[in-house]
C-alpha atoms as one frame of an Amber mdcrd trajectory, in Angstrom:
protein
  -0.051  -0.144   0.166   1.395   3.724  -0.840   1.840   6.088   0.806   2.977
  10.183   1.306   4.252  11.228   3.267   4.308  15.830   4.771   6.210  18.025
   2.468   5.326  21.391   3.214   5.262  24.074   6.258   3.522  26.629   4.918
   1.470  28.982   5.848  -1.227  30.217   3.695  -4.193  28.230   4.373  -4.875
  25.700   1.940  -7.393  26.188  -1.535  -9.586  23.604  -0.329 -10.838  25.239
   3.208 -11.770  28.376   0.918 -15.733  28.870   1.592 -16.260  28.153  -1.833
 -13.497  26.531  -3.667 -14.912  25.987  -6.790 -12.365  27.294  -9.901 -12.414
  26.293 -13.960 -15.961  24.716 -13.300 -18.747  24.876 -16.221 -21.932  26.083
 -16.223 -24.574  23.400 -14.455 -26.659  21.664 -17.195 -28.756  19.007 -17.224
 -27.304  15.604 -17.680 -28.569  14.254 -21.628 -28.306  10.936 -23.756 -26.229
  12.828 -26.713 -25.347  11.653 -29.967 -22.000  13.222 -29.234 -19.039  11.620
 -28.976 -18.344  10.285 -24.919 -15.496   8.076 -23.792 -15.596   6.397 -19.857
 -12.899   6.827 -18.100 -13.675   5.034 -15.181 -11.900   1.978 -14.508  -7.973
   1.673 -13.134  -6.471   4.679 -12.280  -3.040   4.619 -10.339  -3.297   5.376
  -6.922  -0.907   6.722  -3.802  -2.744   7.564  -0.502  -1.096   9.903   1.664
  -2.419  10.750   5.804  -2.260  14.450   4.923  -2.874  16.550   2.295   0.156
  19.274   1.831   2.153  17.188  -0.756   4.089  18.142  -3.592   2.243  18.112
  -6.960   4.362  16.720  -8.955   2.949  13.963  -9.510   1.035  16.027 -12.250
   3.272  16.169 -14.434   3.035  13.858 -17.574   6.221  12.088 -17.213   5.749
  11.608 -13.401   7.128   7.528 -11.740   3.565   5.813 -10.728   4.756   2.555
 -11.494   4.763   1.992  -8.040   1.793   2.843  -7.051  -1.467   0.833  -6.193
  -4.408   0.686  -8.766  -7.332   1.501  -7.212 -10.942   0.997  -9.246 -13.047
   4.643 -10.247 -15.938   4.964  -8.902 -14.887   3.497  -5.282 -14.702   4.896
  -1.699 -10.717   3.858  -0.871 -11.849   3.293   2.801 -13.229   0.573   1.462
  -9.982  -1.009  -0.771  -8.203  -0.158   2.547  -6.215   2.862   2.671  -7.836
   4.377   5.489 -11.349   3.994   7.184 -14.708   4.307   7.256 -15.869   6.653
  10.077 -19.758   6.661  10.905 -21.696   9.924  12.389 -25.113  11.402  12.718
 -24.515  14.840  13.757 -21.060  15.265  15.115 -18.669  16.229  12.671 -15.677
  13.995  13.539 -13.668  16.690  13.581 -13.141  20.020  15.438 -15.551  22.355
  15.016 -14.036  25.429  13.204 -15.607  26.734  10.266 -13.749  26.454   7.576
 -11.196  24.989   8.704 -10.205  21.236   8.931  -7.658  19.300  10.421  -3.593
  18.853   9.138  -4.072  15.430   9.240  -6.317  15.201   6.256  -6.744  11.586
   4.440  -5.728  12.792   0.433  -5.970  10.392  -2.427  -3.549  11.166  -5.624
  -5.589   9.532  -8.620  -3.381   9.575 -12.368  -5.169   7.573 -15.452  -3.474
   7.190 -18.768  -5.912   7.362 -22.259  -5.636   8.612 -25.739  -8.404   9.850
 -27.989 -10.423   8.532 -30.398  -9.576   9.282 -33.858 -12.790  11.741 -34.948
 -13.440  12.275 -30.923 -12.663  15.861 -31.893 -14.202  17.747 -34.903 -13.249
  21.800 -35.725 -13.889  23.809 -33.454 -15.714  21.254 -31.158 -14.194  21.490
 -27.237 -14.016  18.168 -24.173 -15.630  18.360 -21.668 -13.853  16.843 -17.897
 -17.318  15.449 -16.553 -16.719  14.130 -12.627 -20.334  12.206 -11.642 -19.226
  12.959  -8.327 -15.906  12.674  -6.194 -15.846  13.221  -1.926 -14.962  15.982
  -1.169 -12.765  18.565  -2.555 -10.789  17.920  -5.348  -8.080  19.300  -7.964
  -7.240  18.377 -11.641  -4.480  18.237 -13.825  -5.029  17.062 -17.901  -0.735
  16.868 -18.616   0.652  19.093 -15.942  -2.166  21.677 -16.412  -4.358  22.850
 -14.196  -8.052  22.330 -15.567  -9.666  23.725 -12.238 -10.415  22.680  -8.570
 -14.340  21.713  -7.432 -16.329  20.729  -3.910 -19.905  18.953  -3.809 -19.250
  15.678  -2.941 -22.765  14.690  -4.620 -22.266  17.146  -7.943 -21.564  16.704
 -11.004 -18.248  18.938 -12.205 -17.442  19.864 -15.611 -14.215  21.277 -16.481
 -13.106  22.680 -19.878  -9.886  20.231 -21.590  -9.822  21.644 -24.859  -6.653
  23.815 -24.528  -4.613  20.952 -22.529  -5.942  17.892 -24.397  -3.848  16.192
 -26.797  -5.348  14.776 -30.084  -2.971  12.798 -30.707  -0.869  10.722 -28.982
  -1.203  10.034 -24.372  -2.829  11.862 -22.113  -2.294  11.717 -19.063  -5.506
  13.365 -16.013  -4.028  13.782 -12.502  -6.237  14.417  -9.283  -6.004  14.997
  -6.353  -8.840  13.866  -3.518  -9.046  15.274  -0.257 -11.252  13.445   2.809
 -12.114  16.744   4.620 -12.119  19.979   3.088 -14.668  23.585   3.720 -17.866
  21.537   2.274 -17.086  19.120   4.714 -18.934  21.110   6.995 -22.048  21.515
   4.249 -22.347  17.761   4.309 -23.098  16.251   7.770 -25.977  14.197   6.902
 -26.396  11.302   8.949 -23.942   8.053   7.197 -20.562   6.913   6.604 -17.894
   9.911   6.183 -16.307   7.884   2.267 -13.650   9.549   0.061 -12.692   9.582
  -3.464 -13.818   9.024  -6.846 -17.437   7.365  -6.228 -19.027   8.005 -10.023
 -17.981   7.746 -13.550 -15.383  10.146 -14.695 -16.315  11.028 -18.624 -15.086
  12.382 -21.458 -17.752  14.786 -23.290 -16.932  16.006 -27.016 -19.347  18.844
 -27.325 -19.547  20.507 -30.708 -19.813  23.615 -31.676 -23.386  25.130 -32.141
 -24.549  21.612 -30.110 -27.305  21.321 -27.903 -25.708  22.711 -24.227 -28.451
  22.513 -22.127 -32.521  21.787 -21.570 -35.121  22.850 -19.810 -38.430  20.736
 -20.764 -41.377  22.162 -19.636 -43.760  19.439 -19.969 -47.521  20.821 -19.264
 -50.894  18.477 -18.555 -54.134  20.335 -18.052 -57.042  17.817 -16.238 -59.402
  19.598 -17.592 -59.159  19.320 -20.799 -56.626  16.608 -21.035 -54.074  18.400
 -23.140 -50.507  19.320 -23.367 -48.365  22.484 -23.686 -44.852  22.057 -23.899
 -42.333  24.209 -23.969 -37.837  23.501 -24.529 -35.856  25.880 -23.687 -32.111
  25.855 -25.216 -29.605  27.979 -25.802 -29.242  27.849 -29.195 -32.471  27.708
 -31.555 -32.947  23.741 -31.467 -35.600  21.610 -32.810 -38.281  19.569 -30.972
 -39.677  16.160 -31.757 -42.248  14.031 -30.556 -43.013  11.502 -33.511 -45.829
  10.347 -31.363 -47.814  13.231 -30.687 -46.749  14.695 -34.340 -44.739  17.524
 -32.519 -41.703  19.262 -34.622 -41.466  22.832 -33.986 -38.621  25.175 -32.620
 -37.245  25.925 -29.554 -37.818  28.575 -27.097 -41.174  28.721 -27.618 -45.129
  26.949 -25.962 -46.321  25.020 -28.556 -49.830  22.512 -28.026 -49.125  18.685
 -27.244 -53.374  18.410 -28.174 -54.533  15.477 -25.960 -51.880  13.462 -24.129
 -51.603  10.521 -21.621 -50.638  12.755 -18.178 -46.799  10.716 -16.441 -48.007
   9.742 -12.537 -46.177   7.393 -10.403 -49.221   5.197 -10.697 -49.188   5.281
 -15.162 -45.563   6.522 -15.860 -46.694   7.415 -19.445 -43.306   9.009 -21.091
 -42.851  10.199 -24.527 -39.377  10.069 -26.709 -38.485  13.663 -27.227 -35.603
  14.510 -29.540 -34.263  17.959 -29.596 -31.428  18.448 -32.607 -29.314  21.045
 -33.239 -29.042  21.712 -37.063 -25.744  23.733 -38.611 -26.331  26.564 -41.559
 -27.197  23.897 -44.202 -30.209  22.234 -42.105 -27.633  19.240 -41.167 -28.335
  17.874 -37.540 -25.073  18.861 -35.414 -26.170  17.157 -32.535 -29.409  15.231
 -31.191 -30.317  14.621 -27.237 -32.932  12.153 -26.628 -34.778  12.595 -23.728
 -38.108  10.580 -21.625 -40.915  13.105 -20.956 -43.677  12.904 -19.202 -47.299
  15.783 -19.330 -47.755  16.850 -15.521 -48.541  19.416 -13.644 -47.885  19.696
  -9.769 -50.179  22.385  -8.125 -50.918  23.019  -4.221 -54.899  23.674  -4.464
 -56.591  24.822  -1.724 -53.900  23.873   0.987 -54.022  20.289  -0.530 -50.565
  18.385  -2.894 -52.501  18.329  -6.142 -51.170  16.235  -9.245 -53.327  16.737
 -12.518 -55.374  17.775 -10.745 -55.971  14.933  -8.328 -54.528  14.935  -4.547
 -51.834  12.840  -4.044 -50.631  10.807  -0.799 -46.845  10.029  -0.925 -46.344
   6.547   0.443 -42.390   6.561   0.663 -39.386   6.076   2.223 -35.744   7.578
   2.552 -32.868   6.972   0.325 -29.402   6.761   0.567 -27.218   5.291  -1.971
 -25.581   2.304  -0.050 -23.645  -1.030  -1.129 -22.531  -3.081   2.278 -19.649
  -3.730  -0.486 -18.693  -0.514  -2.658 -20.724   2.105  -0.291 -22.028   5.197
  -2.247 -20.692   3.915  -5.631 -23.980   2.289  -6.308 -23.994   0.487  -9.707
 -27.214   0.136 -12.860 -28.206  -3.362 -10.241 -27.881  -1.341  -7.051 -30.437
   1.561  -8.488 -32.647  -1.390 -10.392 -33.002  -2.933  -7.180 -34.414  -0.773
  -5.135 -36.825   0.849  -7.243 -38.327  -2.535  -8.529 -38.197  -3.587  -4.496
 -39.921  -0.080  -3.603 -42.710  -1.205  -5.931 -43.027  -4.385  -4.714 -43.965
  -3.390  -1.150 -46.591  -0.649  -2.262 -43.617   2.238  -1.966 -44.599   5.504
  -4.232 -42.260   7.674  -2.887 -38.835   8.479  -2.464 -36.864  11.482  -0.864
 -33.311  11.449  -1.365 -31.890  11.825   1.553 -29.887  13.947   1.742 -28.044
  14.521  -1.368 -28.875  14.209  -5.656 -28.442  10.355  -6.077 -26.656   9.296
  -9.292 -28.434  10.582 -11.598 -29.481   6.982 -13.713 -31.491   6.665 -10.206
 -33.759   9.490 -11.572 -34.406   7.561 -14.959 -35.636   4.618 -13.791 -38.327
   6.630 -10.877 -39.147   7.973 -14.528 -39.566   4.869 -15.586 -40.650   2.740
 -13.220 -42.940   5.435 -11.587 -42.142   6.886  -8.257 -42.593  10.072  -6.790
 -38.981  12.165  -6.287 -38.249  14.789  -3.748 -35.445  15.566  -4.593 -32.806
  16.963  -2.174 -29.593  19.037  -2.263 -26.413  18.220  -1.095 -26.437  20.169
   1.691 -26.557  19.077   5.689 -24.960  21.403   8.836 -26.509  19.855  11.950
 -23.251  18.876  13.925 -23.343  22.935  14.798 -26.894  21.789  16.155 -24.063
  21.221  19.242 -22.547  24.334  19.666 -26.242  26.434  19.321 -25.632  26.988
  15.620 -23.187  28.907  16.830 -21.182  30.027  12.712 -23.561  28.077  11.292
 -23.163  28.554   7.453 -26.803  28.139   6.745 -26.333  32.400   7.769 -23.129
  33.362   7.751 -23.145  35.359   4.335 -19.264  34.140   3.451 -20.898  31.160
   2.460 -23.773  31.687   0.252 -22.381  31.843  -2.428 -21.102  28.227  -1.833
 -24.917  27.057  -0.778 -26.557  28.599  -3.778 -24.492  26.608  -6.017 -25.503
  23.681  -4.789 -28.853  23.994  -4.835 -28.018  25.421  -8.943 -26.051  22.231
  -9.734 -29.165  19.774  -8.167 -31.925  21.663  -9.797 -30.146  22.500 -13.591
 -29.295  18.514 -12.797 -32.331  16.793 -12.410 -34.512  19.328 -14.255 -36.445
  17.635 -16.637 -37.260  14.413 -14.882 -41.227  14.256 -14.394 -40.660  12.272
 -11.049 -39.484  14.909  -9.485 -42.542  16.934  -7.971 -40.133  18.649  -5.025
 -36.623  20.573  -4.789 -35.795  20.519  -1.042 -33.124  23.037  -0.574 -31.049
  20.361   2.123 -31.735  18.810   5.809 -31.251  20.027   8.944 -29.353  22.913
   8.518 -30.708  25.034  10.899 -32.178  28.081   9.180 -31.309  31.375   7.737
 -29.955  34.206   5.056 -28.310  31.795   2.689 -31.275  29.411   2.739 -33.631
  31.849   1.447 -31.210  32.957  -1.331 -31.601  29.414  -1.888 -35.233  29.457
  -2.558 -36.027  32.780  -4.351 -33.225  31.242  -6.669 -34.913  27.893  -7.500
 -38.542  29.762  -7.184 -37.120  32.154 -10.030 -35.316  28.939 -12.090 -37.958
  26.580 -12.158 -41.782  28.048 -10.828 -43.577  24.535 -12.005 -42.018  22.771
  -8.594 -42.285  23.493  -4.778 -40.490  23.854  -2.068 -39.337  21.804   0.798
 -37.052  22.270   3.351 -38.198  20.559   7.124 -36.292  22.733   9.435 -38.313
  25.919   8.205 -40.804  25.003  11.152 -42.127  28.936  10.382 -42.200  28.182
   6.459 -41.199  31.535   4.980 -39.148  29.793   2.039 -41.305  27.023   1.604
 -43.932  25.932  -0.112 -45.623  22.911   1.781 -45.307  22.790   6.014 -42.636
  19.832   6.606 -42.399  17.976  10.166 -40.065  15.072  11.318 -41.402  12.557
  13.841 -43.914  14.061  14.645 -46.283  12.680  16.671 -49.534  11.180  16.457
 -51.276  14.091  18.532 -49.502  16.519  16.157 -50.199  14.645  13.497 -54.003
  14.838  14.171 -54.091  18.409  15.158 -51.769  19.980  11.935 -53.905  18.078
   9.893 -57.095  20.176  11.375 -54.898  23.102  10.912 -55.532  23.185  14.804
 -51.729  23.346  15.308 -50.354  25.706  17.946 -49.665  29.572  16.253 -46.964
  30.716  15.250 -45.855  34.412  17.053 -46.240  36.022  13.776 -49.652  35.972
  12.166 -48.878  37.090   8.971 -46.664  33.304   9.218 -49.318  31.146  10.604
 -51.850  31.869   8.536 -49.515  31.527   5.360 -48.089  27.812   7.182 -51.848
  26.472   7.653 -52.957  26.716   4.709 -50.047  25.160   2.916 -50.371  21.197
   2.891 -47.901  18.819   5.158 -45.777  16.330   5.235 -43.917  14.040   7.982
 -40.734  14.234   5.623 -39.592  11.572   7.824 -41.249   9.787  10.688 -41.708
   5.867  12.104 -37.634   5.613  12.478 -36.918   1.299  11.188 -34.725   1.077
  13.571 -34.376  -2.212  15.881 -37.814  -4.069  15.815 -38.916  -0.821  14.159
 -41.186   0.952  12.415 -43.862   1.442  14.730 -47.395   3.149  15.017 -47.733
   2.404  10.662 -51.071   2.121  10.796 -52.222   5.071  13.435 -50.031   7.019
  10.975 -51.666   5.844   7.249 -54.910   6.619   9.350 -54.365   9.976   9.629
 -52.984  11.521   6.394 -55.729   9.147   4.809 -57.839  11.507   7.156 -56.914
  14.951   6.267 -56.632  15.740   2.500 -54.273  18.228   4.231 -51.580  15.805
   4.735 -49.563  14.279   1.352 -47.740  11.518   3.376 -44.210  10.389   4.853
 -41.494   9.052   3.811 -40.285   6.314   6.596 -36.799   6.662   8.104 -35.162
   4.875   5.773 -34.711   2.416   3.089 -31.725   0.572   3.952 -28.956  -0.337
   7.087 -26.157   0.981   6.103 -23.922  -2.246   7.256 -20.326  -2.088   5.806
 -20.029  -5.629   4.705 -16.919  -8.068   6.945 -15.205 -10.824   7.605 -14.295
 -12.485  10.648 -10.796 -14.269  11.206 -12.834 -17.777   9.573 -13.933 -15.679
   6.328 -17.594 -15.515   7.689 -19.277 -12.440   6.648 -20.880  -9.753   9.402
 -21.783  -6.179   9.038 -20.514  -3.294  10.580 -21.733  -0.381  12.143 -19.866
   2.822  13.795 -17.143   1.938  16.156 -16.205  -1.335  14.367 -13.536   0.179
  11.721 -11.151   1.696  14.531 -12.563   4.877  14.966 -12.652   7.091  18.099
 -15.495   9.398  17.471 -18.935   7.926  16.002 -22.265   7.255  15.985 -22.748
   3.283  16.743 -25.420   1.099  15.351 -27.772   4.399  14.849 -26.652   3.868
  11.288 -28.394   0.829  11.316 -32.202   2.073  10.372 -33.437   0.469   7.383
 -36.119  -1.566   5.360 -33.773  -3.290   4.182 -30.979  -5.742   5.409 -27.811
  -4.058   3.915 -27.880  -6.696   1.172 -31.373  -6.198   0.114 -33.187  -8.470
   1.980 -36.974  -7.190   2.946 -37.196  -6.575   6.826 -40.149  -7.691   8.991
 -40.571  -3.912   9.163 -41.193  -3.865   5.058 -43.437  -5.804   4.854 -45.460
  -4.373   8.346 -44.901  -0.779   6.132 -46.187  -3.030   2.698 -49.559  -4.114
   3.763 -50.296  -0.244   5.817 -49.576   1.464   2.758 -51.788  -0.685   0.238
 -53.475   0.561  -1.871 -55.819  -1.494  -2.352 -57.877  -2.412   0.908 -59.409
  -5.600   1.908 -61.440  -5.606   5.352 -64.654  -7.367   6.174 -67.839  -6.123
   6.062 -71.717  -7.396   6.306 -72.127 -10.723   3.981 -68.942  -9.828   2.072
 -65.616  -7.556   2.301 -65.156  -4.228   1.469 -62.369  -3.438  -0.593 -61.409
  -0.051  -1.159 -59.579   1.993  -4.059 -56.382   3.828  -2.431 -54.859   4.556
  -5.586 -54.349   8.466  -7.018 -55.077   7.956 -10.641 -55.971   4.059 -11.470
 -58.960   1.640 -11.485 -58.881  -1.616 -10.016 -59.128  -3.154 -13.870 -55.558
  -4.918 -13.522 -56.115  -6.299 -10.140 -57.268 -10.593 -10.216 -59.400 -10.941
  -6.442 -58.717 -14.571  -5.236 -60.445 -15.647  -1.481 -59.327 -19.109   0.007
 -61.415 -20.766   2.982 -58.705 -21.624   5.860 -59.276 -23.680   8.588 -56.455
 -23.775  11.154 -53.851 -22.581   8.179 -55.004 -25.357   6.300 -56.796 -24.036
   2.826 -59.439 -26.142   1.792 -61.706 -24.638  -0.757 -60.802 -21.031  -3.376
 -61.903 -19.714  -5.884 -61.954 -16.053  -8.279 -63.624 -13.317  -6.419 -65.480
 -11.389  -8.945 -64.796  -7.513  -7.433 -66.176  -4.233  -9.711 -63.512  -2.189
 -11.071 -63.629   0.917  -9.076 -62.718   3.830 -10.047 -59.674   6.323  -7.875
 -61.283   6.863  -3.886 -64.045   4.350  -4.823 -64.817   1.438  -2.401 -67.639
  -1.723  -2.801 -69.262  -4.280  -0.593 -68.423  -7.907  -2.559 -70.613 -10.867
  -1.093 -68.345 -13.476  -0.997 -69.238 -16.761  -1.991 -71.292 -19.260  -0.461
 -68.366 -21.488  -1.163 -65.691 -19.410   0.529 -67.937 -18.752   3.739 -69.304
 -22.887   4.065 -66.565 -24.949   3.217 -66.277 -27.688   5.292 -62.577 -28.996
   6.617 -64.052 -30.055  10.433 -63.653 -28.421  13.298 -60.874 -25.642  14.090
 -59.973 -21.916  13.101 -61.945 -20.909  10.115 -60.984 -17.849   8.249 -61.375
 -16.690   4.595 -58.766 -14.677   3.176 -58.997 -12.313  -0.105 -56.311 -11.694
  -1.610 -55.711  -8.778  -4.420 -52.745  -9.302  -7.049 -51.935  -8.178 -10.226
 -53.915  -9.798 -13.282 -51.482  -8.732 -15.810 -47.735  -8.734 -15.716 -46.532
  -5.183 -14.900 -42.424  -3.886 -15.915 -42.177  -3.801 -12.042 -43.592  -7.657
 -11.678 -45.395 -10.140 -12.838 -48.809 -11.494 -13.147 -50.091 -12.804 -10.081
 -48.141 -11.203  -7.512 -49.420 -10.011  -4.543 -50.567  -6.236  -3.956 -52.437
  -6.812  -0.245 -54.296  -9.253   0.945 -57.157  -9.303   4.472 -58.848 -12.089
   6.157 -63.040 -12.807   7.854 -62.874 -14.487  10.480 -65.754 -17.594  10.467
 -64.974 -19.457  13.837 -62.627 -19.659  16.235 -62.521 -22.277  19.081 -63.409
 -20.826  22.427 -62.359 -21.264  26.036 -63.747 -25.009  26.392 -62.901 -25.894
  22.364 -66.006 -25.439  20.843 -66.466 -23.241  17.931 -68.086 -19.683  17.720
 -69.042 -17.209  15.091 -67.454 -14.552  14.014 -66.537 -11.523  11.786 -63.764
  -9.541  13.041 -60.412  -7.864  10.648 -56.937  -9.307  10.973 -56.520  -6.575
   9.081 -54.935  -6.103   5.944 -51.476  -8.524   6.409 -48.056  -8.682   3.901
 -47.837 -12.458   2.779 -44.140 -11.947   2.993 -43.405 -11.826  -0.699 -45.727
 -14.409  -1.696 -47.693 -13.891  -5.108 -51.361 -15.743  -5.645 -50.273 -18.439
  -7.691 -47.197 -19.856  -5.516 -44.495 -17.894  -7.591 -41.851 -15.940  -5.572
 -41.813 -12.488  -5.583 -40.153 -10.851  -2.865 -36.373 -10.314  -2.440 -34.265
  -8.974  -4.575 -35.504  -8.671  -8.008
């Protein structure tokens, strides 16, 4: 393992202790799929580790001798490859709080990679952009010995223009120096492992002259007419084509798309669109492909609505995590998360507490999940010093904080799944958060703004709390919560919808109280729903002396400052197997409800947009848990919010089987395969008790509910549909 010791005694503060140490970075823009050439620079990089940051930068020159360095994959966190160690904290910083300064003992990784530019990669007038999707926490980059820039913002993309430093013929050398601690660490105190390095992809992009530099899609849906309007903003004129709708128009103008099928998390209807930049002779210079969804997000009379309908969020908070790779998640990890959410009746995800890998939002668009897209911001550790010197209220940090929300919004602005922007998490209050909200509202007024710590709702559009009790939620749901001191702010807050951005902490044998929360959400138009904390345990896989696997948490890696096992609090175990808590949550939030009723069962449709035409119902008569008879149950195609009492056939209630505890179980399952599950996948079930042994052993008739229970991943047809996809 290669390391390097201290090499400088300079008293000048290092660049990464500047409050906004971003130099040479291109303006933020949308994440786009283009037909312009792309070179993936992920893979094996030369790597050198040091415990300090004050090293000479001679390693950046092309002919530097790096043969003795180690090899590290990119993307990856260096702590998970034997360099340094992971550390977990929830609130506290793992170093003394003295912003913007960080410890001299600052683990640092030097990276080098060689590559050649393919023939035809750059044409006359093209620019070469070097794009880093995610680097934790501060990094400096050279190409062929020329410094091209510095950046921070671990879960945010960075692009450098490297055209003038690039060699079109011959070998090129990229060198990057990454520091674990920087001024940005004070803005990234999320409840998770501190892990460092280049943990998302590195790409070299060819940008043609007069190409599609950016795209902002405004695809609105009018629920009253069923029609869509489309405006695609581009910095330079371009053609916009949506073949399915017959659209072929210029950018930067609003056009009628005619009758369209709207996008929702329940019916995620997408249309293929291309944006074409044309040359002087009309030939295409660049074509960008997008998948767009028409939808509108509004707050009407204090109710959160999409496409004119109230929406209930049955959500989870999702950190990006793998027990072996940390936040360097793969496409398979992301798809597994989306499929598991859909299969367990979850319809919403809060990207706690940073933008996810951009491919995750593509999956949310395709499969259907409402998304609260959160900025990479948390300063929770200042709570322990009474918020003294909190960057959120220090004007010297304003540029850095606005930069973070700018990069969040610009990258993800074209996703129909994103229905709220969140300024960050647990960062107190202050003028910089106000400035962030003002910027977002000016840039994208089509989406409401969320931020939980703004309890007075001065800067936001929805009233958000975390871990409010049942009684508190009941009061808020009827707008009878305790008033604010400022009557104008109080009136403004009471007019807002309410969301629990975190609730029902899933640690240990949790979460609890789920049914009571769900009943409160469904009984009040003001309540939008909520997001369970959290989706997955962050246990890092370790091996003991015998090679047996275990999952480590805070303190298991020798760190002195840590918050123990508080990082193991998910609905999934670290290997993505469902916990009993997830099965319970899936049952409580199921959008199909089956309850006992006189002479039958009451079936309720809790979907916001879908009817039950694609849901099949089946009854089973059971004696002491053994099925003795079964059959299909005819249930009308109920619309959203509708319910009906459905009579059980006599065969269901009178089936024999001898004495014992007798039940009728009614199950609801997919009638046809969906993109996220096969036909027969169980949605929910409910039970009616027919008879149970009394104290003397005789049978007594009854009709009481066992509630909607999870089947633990079984389907009506007996096919396994649970676990990892």
